[in-house]
C-alpha positions as CSV (number, residue, x, y, z in Angstrom):
1,M,84.4,1.3,-41.4
2,H,80.8,0.6,-42.1
3,H,78.8,0.0,-38.9
4,T,75.2,-2.3,-39.2
5,R,74.1,-1.7,-35.9
6,L,73.5,1.8,-34.1
7,S,72.1,2.9,-31.3
8,V,69.4,4.7,-30.5
9,A,70.5,7.7,-31.2
10,V,72.5,7.0,-34.0
11,L,68.7,6.0,-35.6
12,V,67.3,8.5,-34.5
13,T,69.7,11.3,-35.9
14,A,70.3,9.6,-39.1
15,A,67.0,8.5,-39.8
16,L,65.7,12.2,-39.3
17,T,68.1,14.2,-41.3
18,F,67.3,15.6,-43.8
19,A,69.6,14.3,-45.7
20,L,69.3,13.0,-48.6
21,L,72.7,11.7,-51.3
22,A,75.8,11.4,-49.8
23,I,77.9,14.1,-51.1
24,P,81.4,15.3,-49.9
25,A,81.9,17.9,-48.3
26,A,83.7,21.1,-49.3
27,P,87.6,20.8,-47.7
28,A,88.4,21.3,-44.8
29,G,87.9,25.4,-43.4
30,A,86.0,25.8,-46.9
31,V,82.8,24.5,-45.8
32,T,79.9,27.1,-46.3
33,T,77.6,27.9,-43.4
34,G,74.5,27.3,-45.6
35,C,73.5,26.5,-49.3
36,T,74.2,30.1,-50.7
37,A,74.3,29.6,-54.8
38,P,74.9,26.5,-57.1
39,T,78.7,27.2,-57.7
40,V,79.5,26.8,-54.0
41,A,81.2,23.6,-53.8
42,G,78.5,20.3,-54.2
43,A,75.5,22.6,-54.0
44,E,72.6,22.0,-57.0
45,I,69.3,22.2,-57.8
46,G,68.8,20.4,-60.6
47,M,65.9,17.9,-63.0
48,Y,66.5,15.7,-65.3
49,P,65.2,15.6,-68.3
50,A,64.7,18.9,-68.9
51,T,62.0,18.4,-71.4
52,P,58.5,20.0,-71.9
53,A,56.3,17.5,-71.1
54,A,58.1,14.4,-69.8
55,Q,58.8,12.6,-66.5
56,S,61.4,14.1,-64.4
57,F,63.0,13.6,-61.5
58,L,64.5,16.2,-58.8
59,K,68.0,16.5,-56.5
60,I,68.5,18.7,-54.6
61,A,72.5,18.6,-52.9
62,C,74.3,21.5,-50.6
63,T,76.9,21.7,-47.8
64,F,76.6,22.7,-44.1
65,T,78.6,24.3,-40.7
66,A,77.2,21.9,-38.3
67,S,75.8,25.1,-36.5
68,A,74.3,26.1,-39.9
69,L,71.6,23.1,-40.6
70,S,67.1,23.9,-40.0
71,S,65.1,21.6,-39.1
72,K,63.0,22.9,-40.8
73,F,62.9,23.6,-44.3
74,T,61.1,23.5,-48.2
75,V,61.9,22.6,-51.3
76,H,59.5,24.8,-53.4
77,D,59.9,23.4,-56.7
78,F,60.5,24.8,-60.4
79,Q,57.1,26.4,-61.5
80,N,56.7,24.0,-64.6
81,V,56.8,21.0,-62.7
82,L,53.2,19.2,-61.9
83,Y,53.1,16.0,-59.0
84,H,50.3,13.2,-59.9
85,Q,46.8,14.3,-61.2
86,G,43.7,13.2,-60.2
87,E,41.2,12.2,-57.1
88,G,38.9,9.2,-58.4
89,R,35.3,8.5,-56.4
90,D,35.2,4.1,-55.1
91,V,31.3,2.9,-56.5
92,V,30.2,-1.1,-56.1
93,T,28.6,-3.1,-59.2
94,A,25.7,-4.4,-58.2
95,Q,25.5,-7.1,-61.0
96,A,28.4,-8.0,-63.2
97,T,28.9,-7.4,-66.9
98,P,29.5,-9.5,-69.7
99,V,32.2,-10.1,-71.9
100,G,30.3,-7.8,-75.1
101,S,28.4,-5.9,-72.7
102,S,28.8,-2.0,-72.0
103,T,26.3,-1.7,-69.4
104,V,27.6,-1.2,-65.5
105,T,24.9,-1.3,-63.0
106,L,25.9,0.0,-59.7
107,T,24.6,0.1,-56.2
108,A,21.6,2.3,-54.8
109,G,23.9,3.5,-52.8
110,S,27.0,4.3,-56.0
111,S,24.7,6.7,-57.9
112,I,24.3,10.3,-56.2
113,A,25.8,13.0,-58.3
114,I,26.4,10.1,-61.0
115,G,24.6,12.3,-63.9
116,S,28.1,14.6,-63.4
117,F,30.5,11.8,-64.9
118,A,29.9,11.4,-68.2
119,N,33.9,11.0,-70.2
120,H,34.9,10.7,-66.9
121,A,37.9,7.2,-67.6
122,L,36.8,4.7,-65.8
123,S,39.1,1.3,-64.3
124,G,38.4,-1.9,-62.3
125,T,38.6,-5.5,-62.7
126,G,37.3,-7.0,-65.5
127,V,36.4,-2.4,-67.0
128,P,38.2,-2.5,-70.5
129,A,41.3,-0.5,-71.2
130,R,41.3,3.4,-72.5
131,A,37.0,2.7,-71.4
132,F,35.0,6.2,-70.3
133,I,31.2,6.8,-69.1
134,K,29.8,7.9,-72.0
135,V,26.5,7.9,-70.2
136,A,25.1,7.9,-66.0
137,N,21.6,7.3,-65.7
138,T,21.4,8.5,-62.1
139,S,17.6,6.5,-62.3
140,T,18.8,3.5,-62.9
141,H,22.1,3.7,-61.2
142,V,23.1,2.1,-65.2
143,L,27.0,3.5,-67.0
144,T,26.8,3.3,-70.3
145,L,31.0,2.7,-71.4
146,N,31.9,3.6,-74.6
147,T,34.0,0.2,-75.2
148,P,32.4,-3.4,-74.1
149,T,34.1,-5.6,-72.1
150,V,36.5,-8.0,-73.9
151,A,37.1,-11.6,-73.3
152,A,39.5,-12.6,-70.7
153,V,43.2,-13.1,-71.0
154,A,45.1,-14.5,-68.1
155,G,46.5,-12.1,-65.5
156,D,45.1,-8.8,-67.5
157,N,42.4,-6.9,-64.7
158,A,41.6,-4.7,-68.0
159,T,39.8,-7.8,-69.7
160,G,35.7,-8.9,-69.7
161,P,33.8,-10.0,-66.9
162,I,33.1,-7.4,-64.5
163,P,32.0,-9.0,-61.6
164,A,28.9,-8.1,-59.4
165,G,30.2,-6.2,-56.3
166,A,33.2,-5.3,-58.2
167,I,34.6,-1.7,-56.9
168,L,35.4,0.7,-59.6
169,N,37.1,3.9,-59.2
170,I,35.5,6.7,-61.3
171,D,38.0,9.7,-62.9
172,N,37.5,13.4,-61.6
173,G,38.1,14.6,-65.3
174,T,37.3,13.9,-68.5
175,A,40.5,13.6,-69.7
176,R,40.3,10.0,-71.8
177,S,42.1,8.1,-74.7
178,V,41.2,5.8,-77.6
179,A,42.6,3.9,-80.0
180,D,40.7,4.6,-83.0
181,G,41.6,7.8,-84.1
182,V,41.9,8.9,-88.1
183,V,43.9,11.5,-88.4
184,K,44.4,13.6,-92.1
185,N,46.4,15.7,-93.8
186,T,43.7,18.7,-92.6
187,T,42.6,19.5,-89.2
188,T,39.6,17.4,-89.5
189,V,39.4,14.2,-86.4
190,T,37.3,11.6,-86.1
191,S,36.9,8.7,-83.6
192,A,33.9,6.5,-83.6
193,K,34.6,5.4,-79.6
194,A,35.9,9.1,-77.9
195,N,32.3,11.0,-77.6
196,F,33.0,14.3,-78.5
197,K,31.4,16.7,-76.6
198,A,30.6,20.6,-77.6
199,G,31.1,23.1,-74.7
200,A,33.8,24.6,-72.8
201,V,36.0,21.6,-71.2
202,A,35.7,23.6,-67.9
203,L,31.7,22.7,-68.4
204,G,32.4,19.3,-69.6
205,G,32.8,19.9,-73.3
206,D,36.1,19.2,-75.3
207,V,36.5,23.1,-76.6
208,G,40.1,24.0,-75.8
209,A,41.0,20.4,-75.0
210,S,44.3,19.3,-76.0
211,I,44.8,16.6,-78.5
212,S,47.7,14.5,-79.0
213,G,48.4,11.7,-81.6
214,T,51.0,10.2,-83.7
215,D,50.1,12.7,-86.4
216,I,48.3,16.1,-84.7
217,P,51.3,18.4,-83.6
218,D,52.6,20.1,-80.1
219,N,50.3,21.5,-77.9
220,A,47.8,20.8,-80.5
221,T,43.6,21.9,-78.9
222,I,40.3,21.0,-80.1
223,T,38.5,24.4,-81.3
224,S,35.5,23.5,-82.3
225,V,33.2,20.1,-81.9
226,T,31.5,18.6,-85.2
227,N,29.8,16.1,-83.5
228,A,30.4,13.5,-80.9
229,T,32.6,11.0,-83.8
230,T,34.4,14.5,-85.8
231,V,36.3,17.6,-84.0
232,V,38.4,20.2,-85.7
233,I,41.4,21.0,-84.6
234,S,44.6,24.3,-83.9
235,A,46.8,23.1,-86.2
236,A,46.4,20.5,-89.6
237,G,48.0,16.8,-88.7
238,T,50.6,15.1,-90.5
239,G,48.2,12.2,-91.8
240,S,48.0,10.7,-95.4
241,A,45.0,12.7,-97.4
242,V,42.4,9.4,-96.7
243,G,43.7,9.3,-92.6
244,D,45.9,7.4,-91.0
245,T,43.9,5.3,-88.8
246,G,43.7,3.1,-86.0
247,Q,46.2,6.4,-83.8
248,I,45.9,6.3,-80.2
249,L,44.7,10.1,-78.8
250,S,45.1,11.4,-75.9
251,I,41.9,14.2,-75.4
252,G,42.3,16.4,-72.3
253,A,45.7,15.2,-70.8
254,T,47.0,18.6,-70.5
255,T,43.9,19.9,-68.7
256,D,44.7,20.9,-64.9
257,T,42.6,19.0,-62.4
258,T,41.7,18.5,-58.5
259,T,43.8,16.1,-57.1
260,A,43.3,13.9,-53.9
261,R,44.3,15.6,-50.8
262,T,44.4,16.1,-47.1
263,A,43.3,19.4,-45.7
264,N,44.2,20.4,-41.9
265,D,41.9,23.7,-41.1
266,A,38.2,22.4,-42.5
267,T,35.4,24.3,-40.0
268,Y,31.7,22.9,-40.1
269,Q,28.7,24.3,-40.6
270,T,25.4,23.4,-39.5
271,G,23.7,21.2,-41.7
272,N,26.1,19.5,-44.7
273,K,29.0,22.2,-45.4
274,V,32.2,22.1,-44.7
275,T,34.8,25.6,-45.4
276,S,38.2,25.1,-46.2
277,V,40.7,27.2,-47.2
278,A,43.7,25.5,-48.2
279,A,41.5,22.8,-50.0
280,A,40.8,25.1,-52.3
281,F,37.8,23.4,-54.2
282,R,36.9,23.4,-56.7
283,G,33.9,23.1,-59.3
284,T,34.4,22.6,-62.5
285,S,34.0,19.4,-64.1
286,Q,37.7,18.8,-64.0
287,G,37.3,19.5,-59.3
288,D,35.8,18.0,-57.1
289,I,32.2,17.2,-58.2
290,G,30.4,14.6,-57.1
291,M,34.6,13.3,-54.9
292,P,34.1,12.4,-51.3
293,V,35.2,13.6,-48.6
294,T,35.8,11.8,-45.0
295,G,36.5,13.7,-41.3
296,P,35.6,13.1,-37.7
297,G,32.1,14.0,-37.8
298,I,31.0,13.8,-41.9
299,A,28.7,11.4,-42.9
300,A,29.8,8.0,-44.1
301,G,29.5,8.0,-47.8
302,A,29.3,11.8,-48.1
303,V,30.4,13.6,-51.1
304,I,30.5,16.9,-52.8
305,T,27.0,18.4,-53.9
306,A,28.0,22.3,-55.0
307,I,30.4,24.3,-54.4
308,S,30.3,28.1,-53.6
309,G,34.1,29.7,-52.7
310,S,35.8,28.3,-50.0
311,V,32.8,25.9,-48.8
312,A,31.5,22.9,-49.8
313,T,28.1,21.4,-49.4
314,L,28.1,17.7,-48.9
315,S,25.1,15.3,-49.5
316,G,25.8,13.8,-45.8
317,V,25.0,15.6,-42.9
318,V,27.9,16.9,-40.8
319,T,28.4,17.0,-37.5
320,V,29.4,20.1,-35.5
321,G,28.6,18.7,-32.0
322,T,33.0,19.3,-31.8
323,G,33.7,22.8,-33.4
324,G,36.6,23.4,-33.6
325,T,39.2,23.2,-36.7
326,H,39.2,19.8,-38.4
327,T,41.3,17.7,-41.3
328,I,39.5,16.1,-43.8
329,T,40.8,14.2,-46.8
330,V,39.1,15.1,-50.5
331,G,38.3,11.6,-53.1
332,T,40.6,8.8,-52.8
333,K,43.7,8.1,-55.0
334,S,43.0,7.6,-58.8
335,V,43.7,4.4,-60.2
336,T,47.2,6.0,-61.5
337,A,48.5,7.1,-58.6
338,P,51.6,5.9,-57.0
339,A,50.9,2.8,-54.3
340,N,50.9,3.1,-50.4
341,G,54.1,2.4,-49.3
342,Q,56.2,3.3,-53.3
343,P,60.0,4.5,-52.2
344,F,60.5,7.5,-54.3
345,F,62.2,9.8,-51.9
346,N,66.4,9.4,-51.2
347,Q,67.7,11.0,-48.3
348,A,71.4,10.7,-47.5
349,A,73.9,12.3,-45.5
350,Q,77.6,12.9,-44.4
351,L,78.0,13.8,-41.1
352,D,80.4,13.6,-38.2
353,L,78.9,10.8,-35.5
354,N,80.4,11.3,-32.1
355,P,81.1,7.5,-30.7
356,A,79.9,8.8,-27.8
357,L,76.5,8.3,-28.9
358,V,77.1,6.2,-32.2
359,A,79.5,3.2,-31.1
360,G,81.8,2.3,-32.7
361,S,82.2,6.1,-35.1
362,N,85.5,7.6,-35.7
363,K,87.1,9.3,-32.4
364,C,85.3,13.5,-32.8
365,S,89.2,14.6,-32.6
366,L,89.7,12.9,-36.4
367,N,87.4,15.0,-37.9
368,K,86.0,12.5,-40.1
369,P,82.3,12.2,-41.5
370,E,80.3,9.4,-42.0
371,G,77.6,8.5,-44.1
372,F,74.7,6.9,-44.3
373,S,71.3,7.1,-46.4
374,I,67.1,6.1,-46.1
375,E,64.2,6.0,-48.4
376,G,60.8,7.5,-48.1
377,M,57.7,6.2,-49.1
378,W,54.9,7.6,-51.1
379,M,51.8,7.8,-48.3
380,N,48.3,8.3,-50.3
381,P,45.7,11.1,-48.8
382,G,43.9,9.1,-46.3
383,S,46.5,6.6,-45.5
384,F,48.9,9.5,-43.0
385,D,50.9,7.5,-41.3
386,P,50.2,9.7,-37.3
387,N,52.8,7.1,-35.9
388,T,55.7,10.1,-36.3
389,V,55.8,10.7,-32.2
390,L,59.2,10.2,-30.1
391,L,59.7,10.9,-26.4
392,G,56.8,13.4,-26.8
393,I,57.5,15.2,-29.9
394,D,55.8,15.3,-33.4
395,F,58.2,14.4,-36.2
396,G,55.5,14.3,-38.9
397,A,52.6,16.6,-38.1
398,Q,51.3,18.1,-42.1
399,P,51.8,22.1,-42.0
400,P,48.4,24.4,-40.0
401,N,46.5,25.2,-43.1
402,T,47.8,23.4,-45.5
403,A,46.7,21.0,-48.4
404,A,49.0,17.6,-49.0
405,I,48.4,15.3,-51.9
406,A,50.9,13.1,-50.1
407,Q,53.1,12.4,-47.3
408,I,56.4,11.1,-47.2
409,L,56.7,8.8,-45.0
410,L,60.7,7.8,-43.5
411,K,60.6,4.9,-40.9
412,T,63.4,3.0,-38.7
413,A,63.0,0.7,-36.2
414,V,63.0,3.0,-33.9
415,V,60.9,6.0,-34.8
416,A,59.6,7.1,-38.3
417,Y,59.7,11.3,-39.8
418,A,57.4,12.7,-42.6
419,G,57.5,15.2,-45.0
420,Y,54.8,16.3,-47.5
421,I,54.2,17.6,-50.6
422,I,51.8,20.4,-50.9
423,Q,50.3,22.2,-53.3
424,R,50.5,25.8,-53.5
425,P,47.9,26.9,-56.5
426,T,48.1,30.5,-55.6
427,G,51.6,31.2,-54.3
428,D,53.0,31.5,-50.7
429,T,54.6,33.8,-48.9
430,T,58.2,32.9,-50.6
431,R,57.0,32.6,-54.0
432,P,53.5,34.9,-53.8
433,N,50.9,34.3,-57.3
434,I,53.8,32.0,-58.2
435,P,51.5,28.2,-58.4
436,H,54.2,25.3,-57.3
437,Y,54.5,22.2,-55.4
438,D,56.1,22.3,-52.0
439,I,58.1,19.5,-50.8
440,T,57.6,20.5,-46.3
441,F,59.9,18.6,-43.8
442,P,58.3,20.8,-40.5
443,N,60.6,19.4,-37.5
444,V,63.8,16.9,-38.1
445,P,66.2,16.8,-35.4
446,I,69.7,16.8,-37.1
447,T,72.1,17.3,-34.1
448,L,71.8,14.4,-31.4
449,A,74.4,12.6,-32.6
450,L,77.1,14.8,-34.0
451,C,80.4,15.1,-32.4
452,P,80.1,18.5,-30.3
453,A,82.7,20.8,-32.2
454,S,83.1,19.6,-35.5
455,T,83.9,21.3,-38.6
456,A,84.0,18.6,-41.0
457,G,80.9,20.1,-41.9
458,V,77.7,17.9,-43.0
459,G,76.6,17.5,-46.9
460,L,72.7,16.9,-47.5
461,S,71.2,15.6,-50.5
462,A,67.7,14.6,-51.6
463,S,66.0,13.0,-55.0
464,I,61.9,13.0,-55.8
465,S,62.1,10.1,-58.6
466,A,59.7,10.4,-62.1
467,T,57.5,7.7,-61.2
468,A,56.6,5.0,-58.9
469,A,56.8,1.3,-59.1
470,S,53.8,0.3,-59.1
471,Q,53.3,3.2,-61.4
472,S,55.0,1.7,-64.2
473,A,53.2,-1.5,-63.9
474,I,50.2,-0.1,-64.3
475,A,48.7,-1.2,-67.7
476,T,48.4,1.0,-71.0
477,G,45.5,2.7,-71.1
478,I,44.0,2.8,-67.4
479,G,42.9,5.5,-66.2
480,R,43.3,9.3,-66.3
481,P,45.9,9.4,-70.0
482,S,49.4,10.6,-69.1
483,S,49.3,10.5,-64.8
484,A,50.5,7.1,-64.5
485,Q,53.8,9.0,-63.5
486,L,55.2,10.8,-59.7
487,R,56.2,14.1,-61.6
488,V,56.6,15.9,-64.7
489,T,57.3,18.6,-66.9
490,K,54.5,21.0,-67.8
491,P,54.2,21.7,-72.3
492,I,55.6,24.9,-73.4
493,P,55.4,26.8,-76.4
494,T,56.6,25.5,-79.9
495,T,59.4,27.8,-80.5
496,G,62.0,29.6,-77.8
497,S,62.3,28.6,-74.1
498,A,61.3,29.6,-70.8
499,T,63.6,30.0,-67.4
500,Y,62.3,28.3,-63.6
501,Q,63.2,28.9,-60.5
502,A,63.3,25.7,-58.0
503,I,64.3,27.3,-53.5
504,V,65.7,25.4,-51.1
505,K,65.1,27.4,-47.8
506,S,65.0,27.0,-43.7
507,D,62.1,27.6,-42.4
508,D,63.6,28.2,-39.1
509,P,64.4,32.1,-38.7
510,N,67.4,31.1,-36.1
511,K,69.4,29.3,-38.9
512,P,67.7,30.8,-42.1
513,F,69.2,30.1,-45.2
514,S,68.3,30.7,-48.8
515,F,69.4,28.3,-52.0
516,T,67.8,28.9,-55.6
517,G,68.6,27.0,-58.6
518,S,67.3,27.9,-62.2
519,C,66.6,25.5,-65.1
520,V,66.3,26.5,-68.6
521,V,63.3,24.1,-71.1
522,G,63.9,24.6,-74.7
523,S,61.3,23.9,-77.4
524,T,63.5,21.9,-78.8
525,P,64.8,19.1,-76.1
526,L,68.6,19.0,-75.9
527,V,69.7,15.4,-73.9
528,G,72.0,16.3,-71.8
529,F,72.3,17.1,-68.0
530,N,71.6,21.1,-68.8
531,C,69.4,21.3,-65.7
532,G,71.8,21.0,-62.4
533,N,74.8,18.5,-62.3
534,G,73.5,15.4,-63.1
C-alpha cells in the first residue's frame, strides 16, 4: 500500500534517512549487521561509465539490521574522480561593447588585481563563445578579448552586444578553447586566436598544459611555445600534411584548479589577512589570486592579492574585533557550475515503519518493510541553506575544519537536512596521502519511525548524477572547457589500466562499519557495467 499523507514523524524519518534508491532487503535471517563487502547480497559501490576522462555517476547500496544503522557516515569517493572544478570572480561593465568589438571596459571597482587574468575565460551576456581575456589593462580597466563580439541571435546569450552594467564572470584558470586550430601530421599546432604563452602552466604559461582535438592523440601536452599562434606538442598530430583546419582545440582542460568553496576554520589577523588550513589556498594562475573572499567582518568586494601557505592577504580590511573562528567563502561559482537547487542526488530506502508513528503503515508484527525516496539539491558555496534545525538539533551543520564545494540539500515539508561534498587535497584519516572527495552526512536521525523489534532490515542506496540539468543547457564554448559536468573521471595513460577504491564508512564509533568497492579503469574503454552492478 502506498501512503501519500505522512505524519510529522514519517517525514522526519523519511527525509533524514541516509537512504537512497530502494533495494531489496536480504532474506529473513540473512540481513547483514552492516555493509561489509560487495559480495554481500544487495551491497555495492560502483560507477558508470568507468572510462578515463568521462562523465560518470556514482551508486552505492547496502543492507543493514536496524540496530546497525549509523546517523553519521561518509562516502570516500574513488580517487580518480573530480567534482566540478572552477571558481570565478564577477566584474561589471562600465559601458556597452558593440558587435565587432573585442574591447570590454569595466567599472573601476572591478579592476583590482585584474592584470593576472590573461588567458582566463570570460562569460556573461553578449560575450562570444570561446572568449577569453587576451590583455588586461589595470590602469584603464579595459579587457581585450581574443575574439570580437558577434551579431545577435535570438535566445543566444553568447552573441553581442555586451550591455553596460552587465555582470561578467572571470574563470580562475587559463584553460580555454578555440575553433580555428590547424593540426598537421607533425608536432606543430597553430591557432590565430589561442594566444599561446611561454612558461609553465603554474606561472600562467602553456608549457605542460594538455591539448586535445580531433587530430591530436590522447594525453598530448604542449612541450614548447614558438609564438602566440604556434606550439609544439608531445605527439605528432594525425592531420594532413598541410594541416586540417578549423578544429576545436581545448588547452589546459585537465589542469587541476581551485574551486569555489566554503571553509569553516578561518581566523583573522590584524589588517587584511585571513588564515585557513581547510581552504588550501593556491597562489598560482590556476588558483585563488584575484578571487573574492566573503565572510563576517571582511570588507565588501575584497579579493585575494597574495598567498603564503595558509594565509591569504586581501585587498580590503578584515575586522578582528569578534575574534574566534569564522566561516568564509572563497570565490564565486563559475558559469559552468550547477545552478543552486539543481537535483543531482537521489536517496531512497526500505524500512519497517511503525504504524504508531506512521498512520496507515503495516503492523509491526508482519515485519514488512515500506519504501520511499527523495532528491537532494546542489547548493553552491555562499548559498548554503542554514535552515536545517529541528527541535534544537542541527541536521545540516558542515563538519568542522573542512572546505565544502557544495551542500547537498534535502527538504521536506517538515525539516531540511544536508550533506556536503568536501575536497580532501591531502587525504584524511581514512585515506592518508590520497587526495579525493568525500560525500559526508554529519547528522541523519534514522530510527524515529522504525518498528522497535523489526528484523526486516533496512535497505539503503545512493546515486550521484554525472551532470546537472542546468549544466547540460550551457551552450558549447562557454566557460572553462570540459567543466560543465558535476562528476568526472581523470585521464589515465594511453596503455594499461589502473585500480581505484571507494569507501563507505560510519563516522559513529558506537556503530562502526566500513564497505569498500574497487574499480579497474582501462585505457581502452569497455562498454558495460564493469565497475559496479549497474
